[in-house]
N, C-alpha and C positions, 0 to 999 in steps of 0.2 A: 937579418935583413938580406933580401935577395934582389939584385938589380934586375929590372925588367928587360926581357930579351926582345930581339927584333920582331919576333912573331906577334907578341902582344902589342907592340907599337903599331904594327900593320893592322891589327884588329881594331885598335882605337881609331886609326885613320879611316877604316871602313865604317865605323860607327859615326864618325864625323859627317860623312857623306849622307848616311841615313838620317842623321839629325837635321841637316839642312833641307832634305826632302820633306821631313816632318814639319818644319817651319813653313814651308811653302804650301804643302798639301792640306795640312790640318790646322795650322795657325793663321794662314792667309797673309804671311809676311810679304812685304814688297821685295822685288828683285834687289833693290839697293840695300835694304836691311840684311838680306841673306848674304849678299856679297861682303858686307861689313863684318858679319859674324864669321864668315869663312876666313877672311883675312886675319881677324883677331885670333881665331883658333889655330891657324897655321903658324902664326907668329909665336903664340904662346907655347906650342908644343916643340918649338925649336929650342926652347930654354928650360922648360919645366923638367924637373927630375922626377922620374917615375920609378917606383919600387914596390915590391910586395912584402907584406909582413903579416903573419897570422891569418892567412887566407883572405887578406884584403889588399886592395891596390891603393897606393898613396900617390897623390900629385903634390910635389913640393913646389910651391909657386915662387919661392924666394928668388931663384935666379932670374925668373921672368920679371918679377917686380923690380929687381935691381936694374934690369935692362930698360924698363919703361919709366923709371923714377924721374927722369928729366921732363916728362910730359906734364901737362896741366892736370889737375885733379879730376876734371870732368872726363877727359880722354881716358885716364887710367881706370876710372870707375866703369866706363862703358866696356873696356876690354875685359875687365874682371867679371862684369855682369854677363857677358857672352860666355865666358868660361864656366861660370856657375850654372848657367842655363843648360849648358852641354852636360855637365856633371849630374845635374838633376835628371836630365833625360836618360843618362846611362843608368843611374840608380833606379829609375822607374822601370827600366827594362831588364832588371835582374842583376846588374853589376853591383859590386861593393866598392865604391870609390870614396876616399876620404881626402880632404884638402888640408894642406899644411901651409902656414903663413898666409892665411886668407882674411886678414884683418880688413875691415871695410874702410873705404875712403870717404871722408866728409866732403861733400860738394855743395857749394853755395847755390841756392836755387836762383837761376837766372831766367829771364823772360825774353822772348824775341821782341824787338821793338816794333810796335804797331806803326803802320804807314798812315799819315794823315790823309783824310778823305780828299783834300784838295790836290794832293800829289798824285793820287790814283786817277782822279778825273783828268789831270794834266797829261798823264801818260796815255790815257785812252783817246785823247783828242785826235791824234794822228795814227791810231792803230788800225791795222787791217782787220777784217771781220773775224778771222780765226783768232788773232791775237786778242782782240777785244772780248770774244766769248770766253776764252780761257781765263782771263783775268776777272771778268765779271762773275763767272761761276765760282771761282775760288773766293771772291770777295763777298758775294751775296748768299752763298751756301755754306761757307766755312768748312769746306771739305779738304781732305788731304790730297796731295798730288797723286798718290797711289789710287785713291778712290775716283778721282777725276778720270784717270786713264781707263778705268773699268766700266764707265758709264756707257750703256747701250741706248740706242734710240727708243727701244721698247720700255726703258725705265722711266720715260718722261711722259707725263700727261699735262693737262692744261694748268693744274694748280699745284702739283706735287712732283717730286723726283725721288726715285728710290736709289739709295746709295749703299754699296757693299763695302763695309769697313773691315777692320781687323778681325781675324777669326771667321771671316765670311758672314759676319753679323750684318743684317740689313736694317736700315732706318729710312723713314720718309721725311723729307725736308720740304717746307713750303717753297714754292717757286713764284718769284715776283712776276707780274705781268710783263714788265719790261724785259726781264731775262728770257721769258718764254717767247716774246716777240723776236728777240735777237736770235734765239735758237731756230725759230722758224725761218728767219731770213738766211741764216747760215746753211740750213738744210736745203734751201732752194738754190744755193750757190754751189754746194758740194755733192758729189755722188757718194752717198754713204750707204754701206751695206749693212753693218751691224753696230759698230761702235761709233760714238759721237765724234771722236777724233781719230781719223784713219788716214793712212797713206797707202795707196796701191792695195786696198782691201785688207790691210793689217792695221791693228790699233797702234796709235802712236805710243812710244815708250814714255815712262815717267821722265827720263832724262830729256827727251824731245820737248815735252810739255814744259819742263822746268826751264829749258833754254828759251822757249818762247817768252816766258815771264821775264827772265833776266835781260834778254835782248831788248824787249819793249821799254823797260824802265831805264835801261842804260841810255836810251835816246834822250831822256830828260835828266841825265847825270845822277841817277839813283841806283843803288844796289839793293835789290828787293828779291826776296825768296818767296816761294808759294806758302811756306809756313808763316811768314810775316803777314800775308793776306788773311790766312786763317785766324791769326791772333787779332788782326784788325777787326775782323767780323765779330769775334767773341767779345772783344773789349767794347765795341760799339753797342752791342746788345746789353751788356751788363751796365755800362755807363748810362744807358737810357732807361734803366730800371727793370730789365727783363729778369725774371726769377732765375736764380742760378741752376735750379733743377731742370728748367726748360732748356737753358743754354747747354748744360751737360748732356742732355739727351740729343740735342741737335748736333753737337760736336762728336757724338758717338763715344763719349768717355764711359768707362765701366763704373766709375764712382764720381761723386761730386768733389771728392778730395782732389782728384786730378784737375778738375776745372778750377778749383780754388788756387792751385799752384800755377796753372796755365794762364790765368787771367789775373788782372790786378785793377781794383777800383781806384780811381783818382782820389786824392785827399779831399777835394771839393765835394765830390759825391758822397764820400763817407760822412763828412760833416753834415751835409744836407739830409741824408738818411737818418743820422743820429738826431738832428733837430726835429725831424718829422716824427720819429718813432718813440723817443724817450718821454715818459709821462710828465716829467717836470719841465721839459723844454717849452718855452713860451708861456709858462705859468707865472703870473705876477706874484712876487713874494709879499 
């Protein structure tokens, strides 16, 4: 066994920078996600033992796992997931990396709590036009905050809006007439050059848009995130009988399995669908 020298550590650090650029340029990850990955990797390599054996490089995760053991399972899982993605990237680019102490963490599947429609309407009553449009678009389109930040005026027509999601994949989402009218009113009030949400000719960051949401709902004593509005959109569609395949496509999910985890039908609707669908339901014995 040969301990890894400083030169190889510097090489891995260089690869980390290239990996983050890959996530941004080719995978279309948001700035916030990339920052989270970067912080997780820097923290991990402060503790991981790295050594070489039989022409292979090993990452011993045990010291790092001991360091983060006090955190909740979901946080630990995210940190390890970032590390695994980096190792996969290294191996895809010709390195021979093996992980030790890489047992998976079981995480309970949790869902963001949807916001009742009445509370959203309440928050919108005293909203300024930009605040109102940000919330309305998240709620009526079900898009991610990163997708909202990228929307350009040229992406919008009378009935549809083109959204650029993860991996720069594009999808078209139906645009409500009321939402389109609000967009037109907003554009007549703001001098927009390219992006729908701008300041001094530069598009607003995800954090700026997120702050608009949290600040507006704070006025009515609610703590709401953009992701909760996306979940509210999905839940409303599913609970109103929309096919899960359609909802999955509208959300930009790569598979319906993600949608099934992301959304949850209420017990009442499950019972209603069962009663309507099973051949013996409603049949007199």
